[in-house]
PDB file of N, CA, C and O in Angstrom:
ATOM      1  N   UNK A   1     183.150 190.381 -46.265  1.00  0.00           N
ATOM      2  CA  UNK A   1     182.203 189.767 -45.695  1.00  0.00           C
ATOM      3  C   UNK A   1     182.440 189.067 -44.789  1.00  0.00           C
ATOM      4  O   UNK A   1     181.449 188.739 -44.137  1.00  0.00           O
ATOM      5  N   UNK A   2     183.851 188.493 -44.299  1.00  0.00           N
ATOM      6  CA  UNK A   2     183.910 187.243 -43.403  1.00  0.00           C
ATOM      7  C   UNK A   2     183.941 186.001 -44.242  1.00  0.00           C
ATOM      8  O   UNK A   2     183.873 186.404 -45.404  1.00  0.00           O
ATOM      9  N   UNK A   3     184.027 184.364 -44.234  1.00  0.00           N
ATOM     10  CA  UNK A   3     184.453 184.345 -44.658  1.00  0.00           C
ATOM     11  C   UNK A   3     182.932 183.088 -45.172  1.00  0.00           C
ATOM     12  O   UNK A   3     181.818 183.445 -44.790  1.00  0.00           O
ATOM     13  N   UNK A   4     183.046 181.504 -46.129  1.00  0.00           N
ATOM     14  CA  UNK A   4     181.789 181.922 -45.795  1.00  0.00           C
ATOM     15  C   UNK A   4     181.450 180.660 -44.792  1.00  0.00           C
ATOM     16  O   UNK A   4     180.266 180.357 -44.936  1.00  0.00           O
ATOM     17  N   UNK A   5     181.910 180.084 -44.121  1.00  0.00           N
ATOM     18  CA  UNK A   5     181.749 179.464 -42.931  1.00  0.00           C
ATOM     19  C   UNK A   5     180.641 180.426 -41.797  1.00  0.00           C
ATOM     20  O   UNK A   5     179.620 180.177 -41.156  1.00  0.00           O
ATOM     21  N   UNK A   6     181.408 181.448 -41.980  1.00  0.00           N
ATOM     22  CA  UNK A   6     180.441 182.705 -40.952  1.00  0.00           C
ATOM     23  C   UNK A   6     178.775 183.294 -41.585  1.00  0.00           C
ATOM     24  O   UNK A   6     177.595 183.482 -41.292  1.00  0.00           O
ATOM     25  N   UNK A   7     179.512 183.354 -42.346  1.00  0.00           N
ATOM     26  CA  UNK A   7     178.168 183.605 -43.454  1.00  0.00           C
ATOM     27  C   UNK A   7     177.053 182.668 -43.326  1.00  0.00           C
ATOM     28  O   UNK A   7     175.884 182.726 -42.944  1.00  0.00           O
ATOM     29  N   UNK A   8     177.777 181.866 -43.744  1.00  0.00           N
ATOM     30  CA  UNK A   8     176.201 180.249 -43.703  1.00  0.00           C
ATOM     31  C   UNK A   8     175.444 180.684 -42.411  1.00  0.00           C
ATOM     32  O   UNK A   8     174.365 181.276 -42.410  1.00  0.00           O
ATOM     33  N   UNK A   9     176.139 180.320 -41.341  1.00  0.00           N
ATOM     34  CA  UNK A   9     175.685 180.373 -39.954  1.00  0.00           C
ATOM     35  C   UNK A   9     173.890 181.710 -39.800  1.00  0.00           C
ATOM     36  O   UNK A   9     172.813 181.609 -39.213  1.00  0.00           O
ATOM     37  N   UNK A  10     174.409 182.571 -40.528  1.00  0.00           N
ATOM     38  CA  UNK A  10     173.208 183.836 -40.779  1.00  0.00           C
ATOM     39  C   UNK A  10     173.040 183.745 -41.840  1.00  0.00           C
ATOM     40  O   UNK A  10     171.955 184.315 -41.958  1.00  0.00           O
ATOM     41  N   UNK A  11     173.434 183.301 -43.178  1.00  0.00           N
ATOM     42  CA  UNK A  11     172.503 184.310 -44.478  1.00  0.00           C
ATOM     43  C   UNK A  11     171.609 182.721 -44.921  1.00  0.00           C
ATOM     44  O   UNK A  11     172.033 181.575 -45.066  1.00  0.00           O
ATOM     45  N   UNK A  12     170.329 183.273 -45.026  1.00  0.00           N
ATOM     46  CA  UNK A  12     169.136 182.219 -45.565  1.00  0.00           C
ATOM     47  C   UNK A  12     169.237 180.622 -44.521  1.00  0.00           C
ATOM     48  O   UNK A  12     169.391 179.408 -44.650  1.00  0.00           O
ATOM     49  N   UNK A  13     169.044 181.580 -43.579  1.00  0.00           N
ATOM     50  CA  UNK A  13     169.047 179.966 -42.665  1.00  0.00           C
ATOM     51  C   UNK A  13     167.918 179.439 -42.456  1.00  0.00           C
ATOM     52  O   UNK A  13     167.805 178.650 -41.518  1.00  0.00           O
ATOM     53  N   UNK A  14     166.815 179.748 -43.279  1.00  0.00           N
ATOM     54  CA  UNK A  14     165.338 179.286 -43.208  1.00  0.00           C
ATOM     55  C   UNK A  14     165.317 178.563 -44.540  1.00  0.00           C
ATOM     56  O   UNK A  14     164.253 178.107 -44.960  1.00  0.00           O
ATOM     57  N   UNK A  15     166.528 178.429 -45.271  1.00  0.00           N
ATOM     58  CA  UNK A  15     166.781 177.183 -46.434  1.00  0.00           C
ATOM     59  C   UNK A  15     167.534 176.160 -46.139  1.00  0.00           C
ATOM     60  O   UNK A  15     168.498 176.237 -45.378  1.00  0.00           O
ATOM     61  N   UNK A  16     167.058 174.848 -46.867  1.00  0.00           N
ATOM     62  CA  UNK A  16     167.713 173.748 -46.606  1.00  0.00           C
ATOM     63  C   UNK A  16     169.209 173.938 -47.312  1.00  0.00           C
ATOM     64  O   UNK A  16     169.570 174.900 -47.990  1.00  0.00           O
ATOM     65  N   UNK A  17     170.070 172.610 -46.921  1.00  0.00           N
ATOM     66  CA  UNK A  17     171.532 172.688 -47.009  1.00  0.00           C
ATOM     67  C   UNK A  17     171.859 172.411 -48.609  1.00  0.00           C
ATOM     68  O   UNK A  17     172.944 172.685 -49.122  1.00  0.00           O
ATOM     69  N   UNK A  18     170.832 171.870 -49.252  1.00  0.00           N
ATOM     70  CA  UNK A  18     170.658 171.817 -51.095  1.00  0.00           C
ATOM     71  C   UNK A  18     169.849 172.977 -51.335  1.00  0.00           C
ATOM     72  O   UNK A  18     169.312 173.310 -50.279  1.00  0.00           O
ATOM     73  N   UNK A  19     169.615 173.547 -52.059  1.00  0.00           N
ATOM     74  CA  UNK A  19     168.347 174.392 -52.761  1.00  0.00           C
ATOM     75  C   UNK A  19     168.171 173.486 -54.275  1.00  0.00           C
ATOM     76  O   UNK A  19     168.917 172.569 -54.619  1.00  0.00           O
ATOM     77  N   UNK A  20     167.106 173.955 -54.977  1.00  0.00           N
ATOM     78  CA  UNK A  20     166.766 174.004 -56.525  1.00  0.00           C
ATOM     79  C   UNK A  20     167.137 175.044 -57.068  1.00  0.00           C
ATOM     80  O   UNK A  20     168.043 175.780 -56.676  1.00  0.00           O
ATOM     81  N   UNK A  21     166.471 175.179 -57.998  1.00  0.00           N
ATOM     82  CA  UNK A  21     166.507 176.269 -59.142  1.00  0.00           C
ATOM     83  C   UNK A  21     165.529 177.100 -58.510  1.00  0.00           C
ATOM     84  O   UNK A  21     165.963 178.020 -57.817  1.00  0.00           O
ATOM     85  N   UNK A  22     164.257 176.949 -58.619  1.00  0.00           N
ATOM     86  CA  UNK A  22     163.153 177.804 -57.951  1.00  0.00           C
ATOM     87  C   UNK A  22     163.316 178.863 -56.617  1.00  0.00           C
ATOM     88  O   UNK A  22     162.767 179.925 -56.321  1.00  0.00           O
ATOM     89  N   UNK A  23     164.677 177.757 -55.775  1.00  0.00           N
ATOM     90  CA  UNK A  23     164.475 178.180 -54.168  1.00  0.00           C
ATOM     91  C   UNK A  23     166.066 179.261 -54.547  1.00  0.00           C
ATOM     92  O   UNK A  23     166.365 180.101 -53.699  1.00  0.00           O
ATOM     93  N   UNK A  24     167.126 179.100 -56.071  1.00  0.00           N
ATOM     94  CA  UNK A  24     167.838 179.452 -55.977  1.00  0.00           C
ATOM     95  C   UNK A  24     167.124 181.056 -56.770  1.00  0.00           C
ATOM     96  O   UNK A  24     167.648 182.069 -56.308  1.00  0.00           O
ATOM     97  N   UNK A  25     166.290 181.249 -57.605  1.00  0.00           N
ATOM     98  CA  UNK A  25     165.865 182.465 -57.483  1.00  0.00           C
ATOM     99  C   UNK A  25     165.218 183.225 -56.837  1.00  0.00           C
ATOM    100  O   UNK A  25     165.179 184.428 -57.093  1.00  0.00           O
ATOM    101  N   UNK A  26     164.489 182.592 -55.730  1.00  0.00           N
ATOM    102  CA  UNK A  26     163.967 182.943 -54.248  1.00  0.00           C
ATOM    103  C   UNK A  26     164.787 184.074 -54.055  1.00  0.00           C
ATOM    104  O   UNK A  26     164.717 185.257 -54.388  1.00  0.00           O
ATOM    105  N   UNK A  27     166.019 183.000 -53.081  1.00  0.00           N
ATOM    106  CA  UNK A  27     167.513 183.859 -52.872  1.00  0.00           C
ATOM    107  C   UNK A  27     168.090 184.769 -52.902  1.00  0.00           C
ATOM    108  O   UNK A  27     168.610 185.415 -51.994  1.00  0.00           O
ATOM    109  N   UNK A  28     168.040 185.008 -54.613  1.00  0.00           N
ATOM    110  CA  UNK A  28     169.085 186.117 -55.150  1.00  0.00           C
ATOM    111  C   UNK A  28     168.064 187.089 -55.971  1.00  0.00           C
ATOM    112  O   UNK A  28     168.592 187.930 -56.699  1.00  0.00           O
ATOM    113  N   UNK A  29     167.131 187.055 -55.930  1.00  0.00           N
ATOM    114  CA  UNK A  29     165.646 187.762 -56.590  1.00  0.00           C
ATOM    115  C   UNK A  29     166.034 187.599 -57.894  1.00  0.00           C
ATOM    116  O   UNK A  29     166.208 188.705 -58.405  1.00  0.00           O
ATOM    117  N   UNK A  30     166.309 186.419 -58.888  1.00  0.00           N
ATOM    118  CA  UNK A  30     166.675 186.556 -60.381  1.00  0.00           C
ATOM    119  C   UNK A  30     165.069 185.864 -60.261  1.00  0.00           C
ATOM    120  O   UNK A  30     164.121 185.551 -59.540  1.00  0.00           O
ATOM    121  N   UNK A  31     165.693 185.928 -61.695  1.00  0.00           N
ATOM    122  CA  UNK A  31     164.702 185.324 -62.809  1.00  0.00           C
ATOM    123  C   UNK A  31     165.223 184.137 -63.002  1.00  0.00           C
ATOM    124  O   UNK A  31     166.451 184.052 -62.971  1.00  0.00           O
ATOM    125  N   UNK A  32     164.321 182.796 -63.276  1.00  0.00           N
ATOM    126  CA  UNK A  32     164.711 181.541 -63.997  1.00  0.00           C
ATOM    127  C   UNK A  32     165.580 181.075 -65.157  1.00  0.00           C
ATOM    128  O   UNK A  32     166.119 179.973 -65.261  1.00  0.00           O
ATOM    129  N   UNK A  33     165.633 182.209 -66.111  1.00  0.00           N
ATOM    130  CA  UNK A  33     166.807 181.866 -66.979  1.00  0.00           C
ATOM    131  C   UNK A  33     168.281 182.387 -66.463  1.00  0.00           C
ATOM    132  O   UNK A  33     169.285 181.846 -66.928  1.00  0.00           O
ATOM    133  N   UNK A  34     168.390 183.394 -65.542  1.00  0.00           N
ATOM    134  CA  UNK A  34     169.494 183.835 -65.463  1.00  0.00           C
ATOM    135  C   UNK A  34     169.884 182.956 -64.265  1.00  0.00           C
ATOM    136  O   UNK A  34     171.098 182.801 -64.137  1.00  0.00           O
ATOM    137  N   UNK A  35     169.242 182.462 -63.528  1.00  0.00           N
ATOM    138  CA  UNK A  35     169.290 181.209 -62.745  1.00  0.00           C
ATOM    139  C   UNK A  35     170.196 179.851 -62.991  1.00  0.00           C
ATOM    140  O   UNK A  35     171.032 179.219 -62.344  1.00  0.00           O
ATOM    141  N   UNK A  36     169.420 179.732 -64.584  1.00  0.00           N
ATOM    142  CA  UNK A  36     170.059 178.564 -65.449  1.00  0.00           C
ATOM    143  C   UNK A  36     171.210 178.558 -65.652  1.00  0.00           C
ATOM    144  O   UNK A  36     171.994 177.609 -65.647  1.00  0.00           O
ATOM    145  N   UNK A  37     171.485 180.304 -65.966  1.00  0.00           N
ATOM    146  CA  UNK A  37     172.606 179.689 -66.666  1.00  0.00           C
ATOM    147  C   UNK A  37     173.777 180.290 -65.601  1.00  0.00           C
ATOM    148  O   UNK A  37     174.949 180.038 -65.883  1.00  0.00           O
ATOM    149  N   UNK A  38     173.565 180.864 -64.717  1.00  0.00           N
ATOM    150  CA  UNK A  38     174.296 181.105 -63.633  1.00  0.00           C
ATOM    151  C   UNK A  38     174.864 179.593 -62.983  1.00  0.00           C
ATOM    152  O   UNK A  38     176.073 179.595 -62.755  1.00  0.00           O
ATOM    153  N   UNK A  39     174.232 178.488 -62.706  1.00  0.00           N
ATOM    154  CA  UNK A  39     174.397 177.085 -62.497  1.00  0.00           C
ATOM    155  C   UNK A  39     175.231 176.217 -64.236  1.00  0.00           C
ATOM    156  O   UNK A  39     176.320 175.645 -64.265  1.00  0.00           O
ATOM    157  N   UNK A  40     174.606 176.346 -65.020  1.00  0.00           N
ATOM    158  CA  UNK A  40     175.341 176.178 -66.706  1.00  0.00           C
ATOM    159  C   UNK A  40     176.254 176.000 -66.209  1.00  0.00           C
ATOM    160  O   UNK A  40     176.721 174.962 -65.741  1.00  0.00           O
ATOM    161  N   UNK A  41     176.858 177.626 -66.275  1.00  0.00           N
ATOM    162  CA  UNK A  41     178.192 178.254 -67.185  1.00  0.00           C
ATOM    163  C   UNK A  41     179.284 177.780 -65.754  1.00  0.00           C
ATOM    164  O   UNK A  41     180.428 178.234 -65.734  1.00  0.00           O
ATOM    165  N   UNK A  42     178.911 177.071 -64.887  1.00  0.00           N
ATOM    166  CA  UNK A  42     179.515 177.471 -63.488  1.00  0.00           C
ATOM    167  C   UNK A  42     179.637 178.279 -62.814  1.00  0.00           C
ATOM    168  O   UNK A  42     180.350 178.167 -61.817  1.00  0.00           O
ATOM    169  N   UNK A  43     179.065 179.247 -63.077  1.00  0.00           N
ATOM    170  CA  UNK A  43     179.390 180.985 -61.568  1.00  0.00           C
ATOM    171  C   UNK A  43     178.855 180.112 -60.623  1.00  0.00           C
ATOM    172  O   UNK A  43     179.534 180.179 -59.599  1.00  0.00           O
ATOM    173  N   UNK A  44     177.880 179.276 -60.513  1.00  0.00           N
ATOM    174  CA  UNK A  44     177.395 178.655 -59.053  1.00  0.00           C
ATOM    175  C   UNK A  44     177.401 176.987 -59.374  1.00  0.00           C
ATOM    176  O   UNK A  44     176.617 176.349 -60.076  1.00  0.00           O
ATOM    177  N   UNK A  45     178.577 176.521 -58.598  1.00  0.00           N
ATOM    178  CA  UNK A  45     178.243 174.954 -58.443  1.00  0.00           C
ATOM    179  C   UNK A  45     177.504 174.596 -58.446  1.00  0.00           C
ATOM    180  O   UNK A  45     176.764 175.323 -57.784  1.00  0.00           O
ATOM    181  N   UNK A  46     176.873 173.593 -58.876  1.00  0.00           N
ATOM    182  CA  UNK A  46     175.741 172.427 -58.423  1.00  0.00           C
ATOM    183  C   UNK A  46     176.343 171.455 -59.151  1.00  0.00           C
ATOM    184  O   UNK A  46     177.267 171.269 -59.943  1.00  0.00           O
ATOM    185  N   UNK A  47     175.138 170.707 -58.365  1.00  0.00           N
ATOM    186  CA  UNK A  47     175.224 169.044 -59.066  1.00  0.00           C
ATOM    187  C   UNK A  47     174.064 168.625 -59.666  1.00  0.00           C
ATOM    188  O   UNK A  47     173.135 169.097 -59.011  1.00  0.00           O
ATOM    189  N   UNK A  48     173.653 167.973 -60.589  1.00  0.00           N
ATOM    190  CA  UNK A  48     172.968 167.692 -61.507  1.00  0.00           C
ATOM    191  C   UNK A  48     172.582 166.384 -61.291  1.00  0.00           C
ATOM    192  O   UNK A  48     173.094 165.417 -61.855  1.00  0.00           O
ATOM    193  N   UNK A  49     171.305 166.320 -60.136  1.00  0.00           N
ATOM    194  CA  UNK A  49     170.627 164.679 -59.915  1.00  0.00           C
ATOM    195  C   UNK A  49     169.410 164.311 -61.012  1.00  0.00           C
ATOM    196  O   UNK A  49     168.732 165.272 -61.376  1.00  0.00           O
ATOM    197  N   UNK A  50     169.150 163.264 -61.453  1.00  0.00           N
ATOM    198  CA  UNK A  50     168.548 163.148 -62.691  1.00  0.00           C
ATOM    199  C   UNK A  50     168.441 164.971 -63.722  1.00  0.00           C
ATOM    200  O   UNK A  50     169.133 165.827 -64.273  1.00  0.00           O
ATOM    201  N   UNK A  51     167.399 164.690 -63.468  1.00  0.00           N
ATOM    202  CA  UNK A  51     166.900 166.433 -64.737  1.00  0.00           C
ATOM    203  C   UNK A  51     166.398 167.492 -64.031  1.00  0.00           C
ATOM    204  O   UNK A  51     165.591 168.319 -64.455  1.00  0.00           O
ATOM    205  N   UNK A  52     167.156 167.425 -62.376  1.00  0.00           N
ATOM    206  CA  UNK A  52     167.445 168.883 -62.030  1.00  0.00           C
ATOM    207  C   UNK A  52     168.682 168.654 -61.258  1.00  0.00           C
ATOM    208  O   UNK A  52     169.229 167.575 -61.030  1.00  0.00           O
ATOM    209  N   UNK A  53     169.161 170.255 -60.762  1.00  0.00           N
ATOM    210  CA  UNK A  53     169.832 170.955 -60.103  1.00  0.00           C
ATOM    211  C   UNK A  53     169.757 170.860 -58.906  1.00  0.00           C
ATOM    212  O   UNK A  53     168.634 171.159 -58.499  1.00  0.00           O
ATOM    213  N   UNK A  54     170.689 170.477 -57.880  1.00  0.00           N
ATOM    214  CA  UNK A  54     170.797 170.599 -56.898  1.00  0.00           C
ATOM    215  C   UNK A  54     172.294 171.558 -56.755  1.00  0.00           C
ATOM    216  O   UNK A  54     173.325 171.194 -57.320  1.00  0.00           O
ATOM    217  N   UNK A  55     172.213 172.921 -55.846  1.00  0.00           N
ATOM    218  CA  UNK A  55     173.093 173.774 -55.646  1.00  0.00           C
ATOM    219  C   UNK A  55     172.969 173.795 -54.117  1.00  0.00           C
ATOM    220  O   UNK A  55     171.917 173.672 -53.490  1.00  0.00           O
ATOM    221  N   UNK A  56     174.541 174.017 -53.469  1.00  0.00           N
ATOM    222  CA  UNK A  56     174.425 173.308 -52.062  1.00  0.00           C
ATOM    223  C   UNK A  56     174.738 175.509 -51.239  1.00  0.00           C
ATOM    224  O   UNK A  56     175.561 176.421 -51.158  1.00  0.00           O
ATOM    225  N   UNK A  57     173.794 175.233 -51.003  1.00  0.00           N
ATOM    226  CA  UNK A  57     174.299 176.618 -49.791  1.00  0.00           C
ATOM    227  C   UNK A  57     175.089 177.662 -49.959  1.00  0.00           C
ATOM    228  O   UNK A  57     175.145 178.831 -50.340  1.00  0.00           O
ATOM    229  N   UNK A  58     175.888 176.458 -49.367  1.00  0.00           N
ATOM    230  CA  UNK A  58     177.687 177.085 -49.401  1.00  0.00           C
ATOM    231  C   UNK A  58     177.984 177.805 -50.440  1.00  0.00           C
ATOM    232  O   UNK A  58     178.644 178.841 -50.358  1.00  0.00           O
ATOM    233  N   UNK A  59     177.367 177.162 -51.893  1.00  0.00           N
ATOM    234  CA  UNK A  59     178.357 178.247 -53.038  1.00  0.00           C
ATOM    235  C   UNK A  59     177.402 179.405 -53.626  1.00  0.00           C
ATOM    236  O   UNK A  59     177.690 180.325 -54.391  1.00  0.00           O
ATOM    237  N   UNK A  60     175.513 178.882 -52.701  1.00  0.00           N
ATOM    238  CA  UNK A  60     175.171 180.610 -53.175  1.00  0.00           C
ATOM    239  C   UNK A  60     175.817 181.908 -52.307  1.00  0.00           C
ATOM    240  O   UNK A  60     176.144 183.043 -52.653  1.00  0.00           O
ATOM    241  N   UNK A  61     175.844 181.201 -51.026  1.00  0.00           N
ATOM    242  CA  UNK A  61     176.902 182.104 -50.052  1.00  0.00           C
ATOM    243  C   UNK A  61     178.135 183.044 -51.256  1.00  0.00           C
ATOM    244  O   UNK A  61     178.143 184.156 -51.784  1.00  0.00           O
ATOM    245  N   UNK A  62     179.132 181.724 -51.253  1.00  0.00           N
ATOM    246  CA  UNK A  62     180.436 182.226 -51.963  1.00  0.00           C
ATOM    247  C   UNK A  62     180.076 182.721 -53.178  1.00  0.00           C
ATOM    248  O   UNK A  62     180.977 183.379 -53.698  1.00  0.00           O
ATOM    249  N   UNK A  63     179.177 182.644 -53.748  1.00  0.00           N
ATOM    250  CA  UNK A  63     179.067 183.492 -54.718  1.00  0.00           C
ATOM    251  C   UNK A  63     178.282 184.873 -54.808  1.00  0.00           C
ATOM    252  O   UNK A  63     178.072 185.669 -55.723  1.00  0.00           O
ATOM    253  N   UNK A  64     177.996 184.822 -53.683  1.00  0.00           N
ATOM    254  CA  UNK A  64     177.262 186.495 -52.973  1.00  0.00           C
ATOM    255  C   UNK A  64     178.586 187.068 -52.519  1.00  0.00           C
ATOM    256  O   UNK A  64     179.073 188.168 -52.779  1.00  0.00           O
ATOM    257  N   UNK A  65     178.967 186.274 -51.928  1.00  0.00           N
ATOM    258  CA  UNK A  65     180.740 187.028 -50.961  1.00  0.00           C
ATOM    259  C   UNK A  65     181.830 186.971 -51.467  1.00  0.00           C
ATOM    260  O   UNK A  65     182.904 187.155 -50.893  1.00  0.00           O
ATOM    261  N   UNK A  66     181.553 186.564 -53.225  1.00  0.00           N
ATOM    262  CA  UNK A  66     182.822 186.283 -53.986  1.00  0.00           C
ATOM    263  C   UNK A  66     183.943 185.760 -53.182  1.00  0.00           C
ATOM    264  O   UNK A  66     184.815 186.592 -52.929  1.00  0.00           O
ATOM    265  N   UNK A  67     184.152 184.295 -52.620  1.00  0.00           N
ATOM    266  CA  UNK A  67     184.732 183.893 -52.118  1.00  0.00           C
ATOM    267  C   UNK A  67     184.335 182.033 -52.633  1.00  0.00           C
ATOM    268  O   UNK A  67     184.341 180.939 -52.068  1.00  0.00           O
ATOM    269  N   UNK A  68     184.033 182.561 -53.994  1.00  0.00           N
ATOM    270  CA  UNK A  68     184.362 180.796 -54.667  1.00  0.00           C
ATOM    271  C   UNK A  68     185.273 181.197 -55.203  1.00  0.00           C
ATOM    272  O   UNK A  68     185.973 180.444 -55.881  1.00  0.00           O
TER     273      UNK A  68
END
């Protein structure tokens, strides 16, 4: 499905470069528990800032396209 750079330009264009858990649930159509599980077990790489996770949009795209 192309590389991450190509997909980045066409996927999730309405989302910011860094998304939070709530936005991740909407992007993937999943529940909050699964979203936290994907982030905590490093399936989707994220950065913890204070008490909140920040997920680079490119990491979500890499997860979806199996290029991570």
